[in-house]
N, CA, C and O atoms as a GROMACS GRO file, in nm:
protein
  500
    1ASP      N    1   0.051  -0.101  -0.008
    1ASP     CA    2  -0.001   0.018   0.000
    1ASP      C    3   0.068   0.121   0.017
    1ASP      O    4   0.156   0.131   0.103
    2PHE      N    5   0.027   0.235  -0.088
    2PHE     CA    6   0.102   0.327  -0.094
    2PHE      C    7  -0.002   0.465  -0.038
    2PHE      O    8  -0.120   0.458  -0.072
    3HIS      N    9   0.034   0.561   0.029
    3HIS     CA   10  -0.011   0.696   0.023
    3HIS      C   11   0.024   0.776  -0.098
    3HIS      O   12   0.124   0.848  -0.106
    4VAL      N   13  -0.082   0.755  -0.206
    4VAL     CA   14  -0.085   0.842  -0.324
    4VAL      C   15  -0.112   0.981  -0.322
    4VAL      O   16  -0.214   1.014  -0.261
    5VAL      N   17  -0.046   1.070  -0.373
    5VAL     CA   18  -0.106   1.222  -0.397
    5VAL      C   19  -0.132   1.228  -0.578
    5VAL      O   20  -0.034   1.216  -0.652
    6VAL      N   21  -0.212   1.240  -0.610
    6VAL     CA   22  -0.240   1.307  -0.750
    6VAL      C   23  -0.275   1.460  -0.751
    6VAL      O   24  -0.368   1.517  -0.695
    7ASN      N   25  -0.163   1.516  -0.842
    7ASN     CA   26  -0.148   1.632  -0.909
    7ASN      C   27  -0.178   1.720  -0.791
    7ASN      O   28  -0.266   1.805  -0.798
    8ASN      N   29  -0.089   1.697  -0.656
    8ASN     CA   30  -0.081   1.802  -0.578
    8ASN      C   31  -0.196   1.809  -0.486
    8ASN      O   32  -0.214   1.902  -0.407
    9LYS      N   33  -0.278   1.700  -0.501
    9LYS     CA   34  -0.405   1.698  -0.393
    9LYS      C   35  -0.375   1.615  -0.259
    9LYS      O   36  -0.267   1.577  -0.213
   10GLN      N   37  -0.508   1.597  -0.208
   10GLN     CA   38  -0.489   1.530  -0.079
   10GLN      C   39  -0.427   1.399  -0.105
   10GLN      O   40  -0.444   1.339  -0.211
   11LYS      N   41  -0.346   1.350   0.006
   11LYS     CA   42  -0.299   1.237   0.022
   11LYS      C   43  -0.408   1.118   0.041
   11LYS      O   44  -0.496   1.117   0.127
   12ARG      N   45  -0.386   1.026  -0.048
   12ARG     CA   46  -0.492   0.905   0.004
   12ARG      C   47  -0.433   0.756  -0.008
   12ARG      O   48  -0.348   0.731  -0.094
   13LEU      N   49  -0.476   0.669   0.072
   13LEU     CA   50  -0.402   0.520   0.069
   13LEU      C   51  -0.462   0.476  -0.040
   13LEU      O   52  -0.577   0.518  -0.057
   14ARG      N   53  -0.410   0.391  -0.132
   14ARG     CA   54  -0.410   0.334  -0.222
   14ARG      C   55  -0.322   0.213  -0.245
   14ARG      O   56  -0.204   0.210  -0.213
   15ARG      N   57  -0.395   0.103  -0.309
   15ARG     CA   58  -0.328  -0.010  -0.321
   15ARG      C   59  -0.292  -0.026  -0.468
   15ARG      O   60  -0.379  -0.044  -0.553
   16VAL      N   61  -0.156  -0.017  -0.499
   16VAL     CA   62  -0.097  -0.027  -0.639
   16VAL      C   63  -0.053  -0.160  -0.661
   16VAL      O   64   0.002  -0.242  -0.587
   17PHE      N   65  -0.090  -0.163  -0.780
   17PHE     CA   66  -0.083  -0.319  -0.873
   17PHE      C   67  -0.029  -0.288  -1.020
   17PHE      O   68  -0.092  -0.242  -1.115
   18LEU      N   69   0.122  -0.333  -1.012
   18LEU     CA   70   0.229  -0.290  -1.150
   18LEU      C   71   0.207  -0.411  -1.201
   18LEU      O   72   0.215  -0.516  -1.137
   19PHE      N   73   0.173  -0.398  -1.336
   19PHE     CA   74   0.172  -0.513  -1.425
   19PHE      C   75   0.250  -0.461  -1.544
   19PHE      O   76   0.291  -0.344  -1.546
   20GLU      N   77   0.275  -0.557  -1.658
   20GLU     CA   78   0.377  -0.520  -1.751
   20GLU      C   79   0.342  -0.410  -1.828
   20GLU      O   80   0.431  -0.334  -1.867
   21ASN      N   81   0.185  -0.384  -1.864
   21ASN     CA   82   0.160  -0.314  -1.996
   21ASN      C   83   0.072  -0.174  -1.904
   21ASN      O   84   0.036  -0.072  -1.962
   22PHE      N   85   0.050  -0.202  -1.745
   22PHE     CA   86  -0.030  -0.099  -1.671
   22PHE      C   87   0.000  -0.079  -1.541
   22PHE      O   88   0.036  -0.172  -1.469
   23ILE      N   89  -0.010   0.038  -1.500
   23ILE     CA   90   0.000   0.066  -1.335
   23ILE      C   91  -0.176   0.083  -1.297
   23ILE      O   92  -0.251   0.145  -1.373
   24VAL      N   93  -0.218   0.024  -1.183
   24VAL     CA   94  -0.318   0.037  -1.120
   24VAL      C   95  -0.353   0.088  -1.014
   24VAL      O   96  -0.346   0.006  -0.923
   25PHE      N   97  -0.395   0.208  -0.976
   25PHE     CA   98  -0.430   0.246  -0.849
   25PHE      C   99  -0.560   0.228  -0.819
   25PHE      O  100  -0.656   0.267  -0.885
   26SER      N  101  -0.560   0.145  -0.677
   26SER     CA  102  -0.692   0.148  -0.632
   26SER      C  103  -0.708   0.167  -0.492
   26SER      O  104  -0.624   0.198  -0.408
   27LYS      N  105  -0.866   0.138  -0.476
   27LYS     CA  106  -0.890   0.196  -0.315
   27LYS      C  107  -0.938   0.041  -0.294
   27LYS      O  108  -0.976  -0.034  -0.384
   28GLU      N  109  -0.926   0.008  -0.140
   28GLU     CA  110  -0.967  -0.122  -0.078
   28GLU      C  111  -1.092  -0.059  -0.037
   28GLU      O  112  -1.102   0.053   0.014
   29LEU      N  113  -1.214  -0.164  -0.071
   29LEU     CA  114  -1.337  -0.125  -0.004
   29LEU      C  115  -1.363  -0.229   0.083
   29LEU      O  116  -1.333  -0.348   0.070
   30PRO      N  117  -1.435  -0.163   0.193
   30PRO     CA  118  -1.469  -0.245   0.357
   30PRO      C  119  -1.550  -0.369   0.288
   30PRO      O  120  -1.647  -0.352   0.215
   31SER      N  121  -1.496  -0.497   0.323
   31SER     CA  122  -1.588  -0.610   0.322
   31SER      C  123  -1.550  -0.729   0.439
   31SER      O  124  -1.435  -0.746   0.477
   32ASP      N  125  -1.636  -0.788   0.477
   32ASP     CA  126  -1.615  -0.900   0.547
   32ASP      C  127  -1.547  -1.014   0.501
   32ASP      O  128  -1.472  -1.086   0.566
   33THR      N  129  -1.584  -1.024   0.368
   33THR     CA  130  -1.519  -1.136   0.322
   33THR      C  131  -1.416  -1.159   0.225
   33THR      O  132  -1.316  -1.231   0.231
   34ASP      N  133  -1.455  -1.090   0.142
   34ASP     CA  134  -1.322  -1.089  -0.016
   34ASP      C  135  -1.264  -0.947   0.009
   34ASP      O  136  -1.306  -0.859   0.084
   35LEU      N  137  -1.166  -0.949  -0.065
   35LEU     CA  138  -1.085  -0.824  -0.062
   35LEU      C  139  -1.171  -0.759  -0.172
   35LEU      O  140  -1.221  -0.835  -0.256
   36LYS      N  141  -1.192  -0.632  -0.180
   36LYS     CA  142  -1.256  -0.549  -0.292
   36LYS      C  143  -1.203  -0.453  -0.318
   36LYS      O  144  -1.161  -0.388  -0.222
   37TYR      N  145  -1.182  -0.404  -0.448
   37TYR     CA  146  -1.129  -0.290  -0.497
   37TYR      C  147  -1.200  -0.206  -0.567
   37TYR      O  148  -1.287  -0.248  -0.643
   38ARG      N  149  -1.177  -0.083  -0.555
   38ARG     CA  150  -1.236   0.028  -0.671
   38ARG      C  151  -1.099   0.106  -0.747
   38ARG      O  152  -1.005   0.158  -0.687
   39THR      N  153  -1.117   0.098  -0.878
   39THR     CA  154  -1.006   0.116  -0.965
   39THR      C  155  -1.017   0.289  -0.963
   39THR      O  156  -1.119   0.349  -0.994
   40LYS      N  157  -0.924   0.336  -0.930
   40LYS     CA  158  -0.902   0.505  -0.938
   40LYS      C  159  -0.859   0.550  -1.064
   40LYS      O  160  -0.916   0.636  -1.132
   41HIS      N  161  -0.736   0.477  -1.098
   41HIS     CA  162  -0.663   0.533  -1.203
   41HIS      C  163  -0.594   0.387  -1.268
   41HIS      O  164  -0.544   0.294  -1.204
   42VAL      N  165  -0.609   0.399  -1.408
   42VAL     CA  166  -0.511   0.338  -1.447
   42VAL      C  167  -0.413   0.402  -1.564
   42VAL      O  168  -0.455   0.486  -1.644
   43VAL      N  169  -0.301   0.362  -1.563
   43VAL     CA  170  -0.192   0.414  -1.647
   43VAL      C  171  -0.107   0.319  -1.734
   43VAL      O  172  -0.040   0.221  -1.701
   44GLY      N  173  -0.129   0.371  -1.848
   44GLY     CA  174  -0.055   0.250  -1.955
   44GLY      C  175   0.091   0.276  -1.919
   44GLY      O  176   0.133   0.386  -1.882
   45MET      N  177   0.179   0.145  -1.935
   45MET     CA  178   0.323   0.202  -1.898
   45MET      C  179   0.382   0.290  -2.037
   45MET      O  180   0.475   0.371  -2.037
   46HIS      N  181   0.321   0.259  -2.121
   46HIS     CA  182   0.396   0.314  -2.282
   46HIS      C  183   0.357   0.476  -2.240
   46HIS      O  184   0.398   0.563  -2.317
   47GLU      N  185   0.279   0.517  -2.122
   47GLU     CA  186   0.277   0.683  -2.128
   47GLU      C  187   0.309   0.739  -1.999
   47GLU      O  188   0.255   0.841  -1.956
   48ILE      N  189   0.415   0.658  -1.926
   48ILE     CA  190   0.438   0.729  -1.820
   48ILE      C  191   0.611   0.749  -1.816
   48ILE      O  192   0.691   0.692  -1.890
   49GLY      N  193   0.639   0.836  -1.718
   49GLY     CA  194   0.768   0.881  -1.711
   49GLY      C  195   0.795   0.839  -1.539
   49GLY      O  196   0.698   0.816  -1.467
   50LEU      N  197   0.912   0.835  -1.495
   50LEU     CA  198   0.948   0.776  -1.351
   50LEU      C  199   1.043   0.872  -1.297
   50LEU      O  200   1.152   0.855  -1.352
   51THR      N  201   1.043   0.967  -1.210
   51THR     CA  202   1.114   1.002  -1.119
   51THR      C  203   1.145   0.902  -1.011
   51THR      O  204   1.051   0.854  -0.947
   52PRO      N  205   1.266   0.867  -0.986
   52PRO     CA  206   1.291   0.740  -0.880
   52PRO      C  207   1.304   0.845  -0.755
   52PRO      O  208   1.305   0.968  -0.757
   53TYR      N  209   1.316   0.734  -0.623
   53TYR     CA  210   1.333   0.785  -0.516
   53TYR      C  211   1.449   0.820  -0.525
   53TYR      O  212   1.522   0.768  -0.609
   54SER      N  213   1.508   0.942  -0.418
   54SER     CA  214   1.599   1.033  -0.399
   54SER      C  215   1.683   1.010  -0.245
   54SER      O  216   1.627   0.960  -0.148
   55THR      N  217   1.777   1.041  -0.245
   55THR     CA  218   1.825   1.055  -0.119
   55THR      C  219   1.766   1.146  -0.057
   55THR      O  220   1.733   1.129   0.061
   56GLN      N  221   1.743   1.247  -0.117
   56GLN     CA  222   1.660   1.339  -0.001
   56GLN      C  223   1.514   1.333   0.004
   56GLN      O  224   1.457   1.399   0.091
   57GLU      N  225   1.437   1.251  -0.093
   57GLU     CA  226   1.329   1.211  -0.072
   57GLU      C  227   1.340   1.064  -0.052
   57GLU      O  228   1.303   0.996  -0.148
   58PRO      N  229   1.380   1.006   0.042
   58PRO     CA  230   1.375   0.835   0.028
   58PRO      C  231   1.296   0.744   0.045
   58PRO      O  232   1.326   0.625   0.037
   59LEU      N  233   1.131   0.810   0.084
   59LEU     CA  234   1.022   0.742   0.052
   59LEU      C  235   0.902   0.778  -0.025
   59LEU      O  236   0.782   0.755  -0.009
   60LYS      N  237   0.986   0.854  -0.129
   60LYS     CA  238   0.853   0.892  -0.240
   60LYS      C  239   0.932   0.864  -0.358
   60LYS      O  240   1.055   0.865  -0.351
   61CYS      N  241   0.873   0.841  -0.459
   61CYS     CA  242   0.918   0.825  -0.600
   61CYS      C  243   0.772   0.879  -0.693
   61CYS      O  244   0.654   0.856  -0.667
   62HIS      N  245   0.827   0.951  -0.801
   62HIS     CA  246   0.688   0.982  -0.924
   62HIS      C  247   0.658   0.898  -1.027
   62HIS      O  248   0.745   0.852  -1.101
   63VAL      N  249   0.548   0.874  -1.037
   63VAL     CA  250   0.513   0.830  -1.168
   63VAL      C  251   0.411   0.931  -1.220
   63VAL      O  252   0.311   0.965  -1.158
   64TRP      N  253   0.451   0.983  -1.362
   64TRP     CA  254   0.370   1.096  -1.418
   64TRP      C  255   0.354   1.076  -1.561
   64TRP      O  256   0.427   1.004  -1.629
   65THR      N  257   0.256   1.143  -1.604
   65THR     CA  258   0.220   1.096  -1.734
   65THR      C  259   0.167   1.290  -1.784
   65THR      O  260   0.152   1.387  -1.709
   66PRO      N  261   0.152   1.281  -1.917
   66PRO     CA  262   0.082   1.405  -1.982
   66PRO      C  263  -0.048   1.504  -1.857
   66PRO      O  264  -0.051   1.623  -1.823
   67GLU      N  265  -0.103   1.432  -1.834
   67GLU     CA  266  -0.236   1.438  -1.773
   67GLU      C  267  -0.211   1.437  -1.634
   67GLU      O  268  -0.278   1.510  -1.561
   68ALA      N  269  -0.125   1.364  -1.591
   68ALA     CA  270  -0.133   1.364  -1.410
   68ALA      C  271  -0.002   1.343  -1.353
   68ALA      O  272   0.084   1.308  -1.433
   69THR      N  273   0.035   1.360  -1.214
   69THR     CA  274   0.144   1.317  -1.177
   69THR      C  275   0.107   1.257  -1.024
   69THR      O  276   0.027   1.304  -0.943
   70PHE      N  277   0.184   1.150  -1.014
   70PHE     CA  278   0.108   1.032  -0.897
   70PHE      C  279   0.235   1.053  -0.798
   70PHE      O  280   0.336   0.991  -0.831
   71ALA      N  281   0.242   1.111  -0.712
   71ALA     CA  282   0.359   1.096  -0.587
   71ALA      C  283   0.330   1.000  -0.523
   71ALA      O  284   0.228   1.022  -0.457
   72MET      N  285   0.372   0.890  -0.506
   72MET     CA  286   0.372   0.759  -0.419
   72MET      C  287   0.515   0.779  -0.301
   72MET      O  288   0.635   0.803  -0.315
   73TYR      N  289   0.417   0.751  -0.171
   73TYR     CA  290   0.486   0.759  -0.065
   73TYR      C  291   0.496   0.639  -0.003
   73TYR      O  292   0.400   0.614   0.070
   74SER      N  293   0.583   0.556  -0.006
   74SER     CA  294   0.594   0.439   0.074
   74SER      C  295   0.638   0.445   0.212
   74SER      O  296   0.700   0.546   0.246
   75ASP      N  297   0.612   0.334   0.318
   75ASP     CA  298   0.676   0.324   0.455
   75ASP      C  299   0.798   0.296   0.480
   75ASP      O  300   0.827   0.297   0.599
   76THR      N  301   0.906   0.263   0.385
   76THR     CA  302   1.055   0.216   0.397
   76THR      C  303   1.099   0.275   0.287
   76THR      O  304   1.014   0.301   0.202
   77PRO      N  305   1.281   0.320   0.254
   77PRO     CA  306   1.310   0.353   0.158
   77PRO      C  307   1.298   0.234   0.082
   77PRO      O  308   1.251   0.233  -0.032
   78ALA      N  309   1.349   0.112   0.154
   78ALA     CA  310   1.390  -0.026   0.059
   78ALA      C  311   1.286  -0.027  -0.041
   78ALA      O  312   1.306  -0.039  -0.162
   79GLU      N  313   1.134  -0.011   0.036
   79GLU     CA  314   1.008  -0.039  -0.061
   79GLU      C  315   0.988   0.077  -0.160
   79GLU      O  316   0.914   0.044  -0.253
   80ALA      N  317   1.041   0.231  -0.167
   80ALA     CA  318   1.003   0.296  -0.248
   80ALA      C  319   1.135   0.281  -0.329
   80ALA      O  320   1.138   0.344  -0.435
   81GLU      N  321   1.253   0.202  -0.293
   81GLU     CA  322   1.366   0.161  -0.433
   81GLU      C  323   1.320   0.051  -0.494
   81GLU      O  324   1.340   0.043  -0.615
   82SER      N  325   1.260  -0.040  -0.436
   82SER     CA  326   1.181  -0.156  -0.528
   82SER      C  327   1.102  -0.120  -0.612
   82SER      O  328   1.131  -0.135  -0.731
   83TRP      N  329   0.987  -0.065  -0.574
   83TRP     CA  330   0.900  -0.027  -0.672
   83TRP      C  331   0.976   0.044  -0.772
   83TRP      O  332   0.970  -0.020  -0.877
   84SER      N  333   1.056   0.166  -0.784
   84SER     CA  334   1.102   0.278  -0.864
   84SER      C  335   1.209   0.145  -0.979
   84SER      O  336   1.211   0.144  -1.102
   85LYS      N  337   1.273   0.062  -0.898
   85LYS     CA  338   1.356  -0.052  -0.974
   85LYS      C  339   1.271  -0.141  -1.076
   85LYS      O  340   1.292  -0.180  -1.191
   86SER      N  341   1.156  -0.158  -0.978
   86SER     CA  342   1.068  -0.270  -1.105
   86SER      C  343   0.971  -0.168  -1.219
   86SER      O  344   0.925  -0.207  -1.326
   87ILE      N  345   0.960  -0.056  -1.170
   87ILE     CA  346   0.885   0.021  -1.283
   87ILE      C  347   1.014   0.065  -1.415
   87ILE      O  348   0.989   0.059  -1.535
   88SER      N  349   1.118   0.098  -1.370
   88SER     CA  350   1.218   0.119  -1.416
   88SER      C  351   1.242  -0.022  -1.528
   88SER      O  352   1.242  -0.015  -1.651
   89ASN      N  353   1.262  -0.145  -1.444
   89ASN     CA  354   1.292  -0.245  -1.548
   89ASN      C  355   1.209  -0.255  -1.661
   89ASN      O  356   1.249  -0.272  -1.776
   90ILE      N  357   1.088  -0.243  -1.625
   90ILE     CA  358   0.962  -0.260  -1.734
   90ILE      C  359   0.966  -0.147  -1.832
   90ILE      O  360   0.920  -0.166  -1.945
   91LEU      N  361   1.014  -0.039  -1.800
   91LEU     CA  362   1.057   0.070  -1.876
   91LEU      C  363   1.152   0.035  -1.973
   91LEU      O  364   1.142   0.050  -2.094
   92TRP      N  365   1.256  -0.017  -1.904
   92TRP     CA  366   1.368  -0.027  -2.016
   92TRP      C  367   1.354  -0.158  -2.114
   92TRP      O  368   1.384  -0.164  -2.233
   93GLY      N  369   1.314  -0.238  -2.052
   93GLY     CA  370   1.250  -0.366  -2.125
   93GLY      C  371   1.168  -0.324  -2.237
   93GLY      O  372   1.205  -0.345  -2.352
   94GLN      N  373   1.048  -0.261  -2.208
   94GLN     CA  374   0.996  -0.184  -2.309
   94GLN      C  375   1.090  -0.144  -2.443
   94GLN      O  376   1.080  -0.192  -2.556
   95LEU      N  377   1.184  -0.042  -2.395
   95LEU     CA  378   1.238   0.053  -2.493
   95LEU      C  379   1.336  -0.070  -2.531
   95LEU      O  380   1.348  -0.069  -2.654
   96LYS      N  381   1.388  -0.144  -2.491
   96LYS     CA  382   1.483  -0.261  -2.567
   96LYS      C  383   1.372  -0.351  -2.660
   96LYS      O  384   1.410  -0.402  -2.765
   97GLN      N  385   1.274  -0.362  -2.628
   97GLN     CA  386   1.160  -0.431  -2.720
   97GLN      C  387   1.143  -0.366  -2.883
   97GLN      O  388   1.146  -0.419  -2.994
   98ILE      N  389   1.120  -0.199  -2.828
   98ILE     CA  390   1.088  -0.131  -2.939
   98ILE      C  391   1.211  -0.122  -3.020
   98ILE      O  392   1.203  -0.116  -3.143
   99LYS      N  393   1.334  -0.123  -2.956
   99LYS     CA  394   1.458  -0.111  -3.045
   99LYS      C  395   1.477  -0.248  -3.145
   99LYS      O  396   1.517  -0.257  -3.261
  100ARG      N  397   1.442  -0.322  -3.072
  100ARG     CA  398   1.481  -0.465  -3.172
  100ARG      C  399   1.367  -0.453  -3.269
  100ARG      O  400   1.386  -0.472  -3.388
  101ASP      N  401   1.241  -0.420  -3.218
  101ASP     CA  402   1.130  -0.441  -3.332
  101ASP      C  403   1.172  -0.338  -3.464
  101ASP      O  404   1.158  -0.378  -3.579
  102ARG      N  405   1.219  -0.218  -3.436
  102ARG     CA  406   1.238  -0.138  -3.530
  102ARG      C  407   1.393  -0.190  -3.592
  102ARG      O  408   1.410  -0.160  -3.711
  103ASP      N  409   1.479  -0.244  -3.541
  103ASP     CA  410   1.592  -0.308  -3.604
  103ASP      C  411   1.544  -0.395  -3.703
  103ASP      O  412   1.580  -0.402  -3.820
  104MET      N  413   1.432  -0.482  -3.627
  104MET     CA  414   1.393  -0.594  -3.750
  104MET      C  415   1.320  -0.559  -3.835
  104MET      O  416   1.290  -0.643  -3.919
  105SER      N  417   1.275  -0.447  -3.844
  105SER     CA  418   1.169  -0.389  -3.950
  105SER      C  419   1.238  -0.356  -4.076
  105SER      O  420   1.210  -0.390  -4.191
  106ARG      N  421   1.368  -0.257  -4.012
  106ARG     CA  422   1.497  -0.216  -4.076
  106ARG      C  423   1.524  -0.328  -4.168
  106ARG      O  424   1.498  -0.324  -4.288
  107MET      N  425   1.577  -0.428  -4.107
  107MET     CA  426   1.639  -0.569  -4.182
  107MET      C  427   1.550  -0.616  -4.282
  107MET      O  428   1.578  -0.612  -4.402
  108ARG      N  429   1.453  -0.658  -4.241
  108ARG     CA  430   1.323  -0.709  -4.340
  108ARG      C  431   1.310  -0.571  -4.467
  108ARG      O  432   1.286  -0.611  -4.581
  109LYS      N  433   1.321  -0.463  -4.455
  109LYS     CA  434   1.310  -0.379  -4.559
  109LYS      C  435   1.445  -0.372  -4.627
  109LYS      O  436   1.447  -0.386  -4.749
  110THR      N  437   1.522  -0.359  -4.580
  110THR     CA  438   1.669  -0.401  -4.636
  110THR      C  439   1.696  -0.519  -4.728
  110THR      O  440   1.759  -0.508  -4.834
  111ARG      N  441   1.651  -0.619  -4.685
  111ARG     CA  442   1.668  -0.770  -4.751
  111ARG      C  443   1.516  -0.745  -4.878
  111ARG      O  444   1.523  -0.804  -4.986
  112GLY      N  445   1.429  -0.683  -4.856
  112GLY     CA  446   1.343  -0.653  -4.941
  112GLY      C  447   1.379  -0.592  -5.047
  112GLY      O  448   1.344  -0.621  -5.162
  113ALA      N  449   1.455  -0.499  -5.012
  113ALA     CA  450   1.481  -0.419  -5.127
  113ALA      C  451   1.582  -0.455  -5.223
  113ALA      O  452   1.576  -0.428  -5.343
  114ALA      N  453   1.707  -0.537  -5.148
  114ALA     CA  454   1.825  -0.601  -5.220
  114ALA      C  455   1.769  -0.720  -5.284
  114ALA      O  456   1.839  -0.779  -5.366
  115ARG      N  457   1.677  -0.753  -5.264
  115ARG     CA  458   1.606  -0.900  -5.351
  115ARG      C  459   1.533  -0.839  -5.465
  115ARG      O  460   1.521  -0.916  -5.560
  116THR      N  461   1.481  -0.723  -5.482
  116THR     CA  462   1.415  -0.675  -5.553
  116THR      C  463   1.506  -0.627  -5.673
  116THR      O  464   1.468  -0.614  -5.790
  117ARG      N  465   1.648  -0.600  -5.616
  117ARG     CA  466   1.734  -0.521  -5.714
  117ARG      C  467   1.826  -0.658  -5.777
  117ARG      O  468   1.897  -0.639  -5.876
  118GLY      N  469   1.820  -0.776  -5.722
  118GLY     CA  470   1.882  -0.879  -5.756
  118GLY      C  471   1.993  -0.916  -5.694
  118GLY      O  472   2.068  -1.002  -5.740
  119ALA      N  473   2.015  -0.847  -5.573
  119ALA     CA  474   2.151  -0.877  -5.508
  119ALA      C  475   2.166  -1.006  -5.460
  119ALA      O  476   2.279  -1.053  -5.472
  120PHE      N  477   2.055  -1.096  -5.394
  120PHE     CA  478   2.105  -1.200  -5.378
  120PHE      C  479   2.014  -1.310  -5.440
  120PHE      O  480   1.892  -1.317  -5.448
  121PRO      N  481   2.116  -1.397  -5.485
  121PRO     CA  482   2.085  -1.523  -5.593
  121PRO      C  483   1.976  -1.573  -5.539
  121PRO      O  484   1.959  -1.574  -5.417
  122ARG      N  485   1.865  -1.636  -5.654
  122ARG     CA  486   1.744  -1.700  -5.640
  122ARG      C  487   1.800  -1.856  -5.572
  122ARG      O  488   1.896  -1.906  -5.630
  123SER      N  489   1.745  -1.924  -5.465
  123SER     CA  490   1.776  -2.053  -5.442
  123SER      C  491   1.700  -2.133  -5.591
  123SER      O  492   1.613  -2.088  -5.666
  124ARG      N  493   1.760  -2.242  -5.593
  124ARG     CA  494   1.706  -2.342  -5.699
  124ARG      C  495   1.652  -2.464  -5.635
  124ARG      O  496   1.703  -2.514  -5.535
  125LYS      N  497   1.558  -2.506  -5.691
  125LYS     CA  498   1.448  -2.622  -5.615
  125LYS      C  499   1.462  -2.750  -5.676
  125LYS      O  500   1.394  -2.845  -5.637
   0.00000   0.00000   0.00000
């Protein structure tokens, strides 16, 4: 659980779920039997920026989008560092995948252009 401030408004307790493609900020609802949550914000990983925890503010990290800033306050510096690293690892992994996809696309285009010019001999069957 984090105390989350959205766009410099009041601090609220939120359960934060981190997925490969989304971060979900939710509110736990009172229930006698099961855990129930109300989704408050869903943010796509493709649209976020991250300002990780720092030594000046070891309990806080920021996740931001063009529309909103989410200041996440943890209970311990280790928890803030863990979340920052997890989010950062996902973002770096997605960036690497985008670069691989772009490079593969360029290679296919280059091969296709070379074949149409007759640069590669045709295989005989």
